[in-house]
C-alpha positions as CSV (number, residue, x, y, z in Angstrom):
1,M,86.0,67.5,101.9
2,L,87.6,69.3,98.9
3,I,85.4,67.5,96.4
4,A,82.1,68.3,98.3
5,T,83.1,72.0,98.8
6,S,84.1,72.3,95.1
7,F,80.8,70.7,94.1
8,I,78.6,72.8,96.3
9,G,80.6,76.0,95.3
10,S,80.2,75.2,91.7
11,L,76.5,74.8,92.0
12,I,76.1,78.1,93.9
13,G,78.6,79.8,91.4
14,F,76.7,78.6,88.3
15,F,73.4,79.4,89.8
16,A,74.5,82.9,90.6
17,Y,76.3,83.3,87.3
18,Y,73.2,82.6,85.2
19,Q,70.9,84.3,87.5
20,M,73.1,87.5,87.2
21,F,72.8,87.4,83.4
22,A,69.1,87.2,83.7
23,R,68.8,89.9,86.2
24,V,71.3,92.5,85.2
25,A,70.1,93.1,81.8
26,H,69.0,96.7,82.6
27,A,72.0,97.4,85.0
28,P,74.6,99.9,84.1
29,R,77.5,98.4,82.1
30,H,80.2,98.9,84.8
31,I,78.2,97.0,87.4
32,T,77.5,94.2,85.0
33,M,81.2,93.9,84.1
34,R,82.4,94.1,87.8
35,A,80.0,91.4,88.9
36,S,81.0,89.2,85.8
37,M,84.6,89.5,86.6
38,I,84.2,88.7,90.3
39,N,82.0,85.7,89.4
40,C,84.4,84.5,86.6
41,M,87.4,84.5,88.9
42,A,85.7,82.8,91.9
43,L,83.8,80.2,89.9
44,A,86.7,79.4,87.6
45,F,88.8,78.5,90.6
46,I,86.2,76.3,92.3
47,F,84.9,74.6,89.0
48,A,88.5,73.8,87.8
49,M,89.2,72.3,91.2
50,L,86.1,70.1,91.0
51,I,87.0,68.9,87.5
52,D,90.6,68.2,88.6
53,L,89.6,66.4,91.7
54,T,86.9,64.2,90.0
55,T,88.6,63.4,86.7
56,G,92.4,63.8,87.5
57,S,92.9,65.6,84.2
58,K,94.7,68.9,84.3
59,L,93.9,69.6,80.6
60,L,90.3,69.3,81.2
61,S,90.3,71.2,84.4
62,V,91.8,74.3,82.4
63,I,89.8,74.0,79.2
64,L,86.3,73.2,80.5
65,P,86.0,76.0,83.0
66,I,87.3,78.7,80.6
67,V,84.9,77.6,77.8
68,T,81.8,77.1,80.2
69,I,82.5,80.4,82.0
70,C,83.8,82.9,79.4
71,A,81.7,81.7,76.4
72,P,78.3,82.5,78.0
73,A,79.8,85.8,79.4
74,I,81.0,86.9,76.0
75,W,77.6,85.9,74.3
76,M,75.2,87.0,77.0
77,L,76.9,90.3,77.8
78,K,77.3,91.1,74.0
79,L,81.0,92.1,74.7
80,Q,82.0,94.2,71.8
81,S,85.2,95.5,73.4
82,L,88.3,93.5,73.0
83,L,89.5,94.8,76.3
84,D,86.4,93.3,78.0
85,V,86.9,90.0,76.4
86,V,90.5,89.9,77.2
87,E,89.7,90.9,80.9
88,L,87.3,88.0,81.2
89,L,89.6,85.5,79.7
90,I,92.8,86.5,81.7
91,G,90.9,86.5,84.9
92,S,89.5,83.1,84.4
93,L,92.8,81.7,83.2
94,M,94.5,83.1,86.2
95,S,92.0,81.5,88.4
96,V,92.0,78.2,86.7
97,S,95.8,77.9,86.7
98,M,96.0,78.8,90.3
99,S,93.5,76.2,91.2
100,V,95.3,73.5,89.1
101,M,98.5,74.3,90.8
102,L,97.4,74.4,94.4
103,I,96.2,70.8,94.2
104,G,99.1,68.7,95.4
105,M,101.4,71.7,96.1
106,T,99.6,72.9,99.3
107,D,98.1,71.5,102.4
108,P,94.5,70.3,101.7
109,L,93.3,72.4,104.7
110,V,94.6,75.6,103.1
111,V,92.9,74.8,99.7
112,W,89.7,74.1,101.5
113,L,89.9,77.4,103.3
114,I,90.3,79.1,100.1
115,Q,87.4,77.2,98.6
116,L,85.2,78.3,101.6
117,A,86.1,81.8,101.2
118,L,85.3,81.8,97.5
119,V,81.9,80.0,98.1
120,L,81.2,83.0,100.5
121,V,82.2,85.4,97.8
122,E,79.8,83.7,95.3
123,A,76.9,83.8,97.9
124,L,77.6,87.5,98.8
125,L,77.9,88.4,95.1
126,F,74.5,86.9,94.4
127,V,72.9,88.5,97.3
128,S,74.3,91.8,96.5
129,L,73.2,91.7,92.8
130,T,69.7,90.6,93.6
131,R,69.2,93.1,96.4
132,R,70.8,96.0,94.4
133,I,68.6,95.2,91.4
134,Q,65.4,95.0,93.5
135,M,66.2,98.3,95.1
136,R,67.6,100.5,92.4
137,F,66.6,99.0,89.0
138,K,63.0,97.8,89.4
């Protein structure tokens, strides 16, 4: 149940994440950063949990999500402000560490409910971004 939800959430999250970069090129900077931060935090949590559940490695579940989520954001958003970079890194690190700590410490049902809420956040973020861009920026 946890692995399936993590897998589905990671797929939705990465799809939304890279579609966001493709679609918000002309969006105002504050909208792009807010959407990126929301997605970094939600996706980092779900993806770290997927890696931890499938590999059993806590080290991989910390390093891999941060690299695969923050590096593209820094590169595609062309972040020049150190504050923006630190904001993305700390948000992702907090989500990843919370995800890794929850496995084994909390009832799996509670973790699953958190995952479902974050999958919903990913889906709503994607819908809100694409709808807002179609209405306002095209």
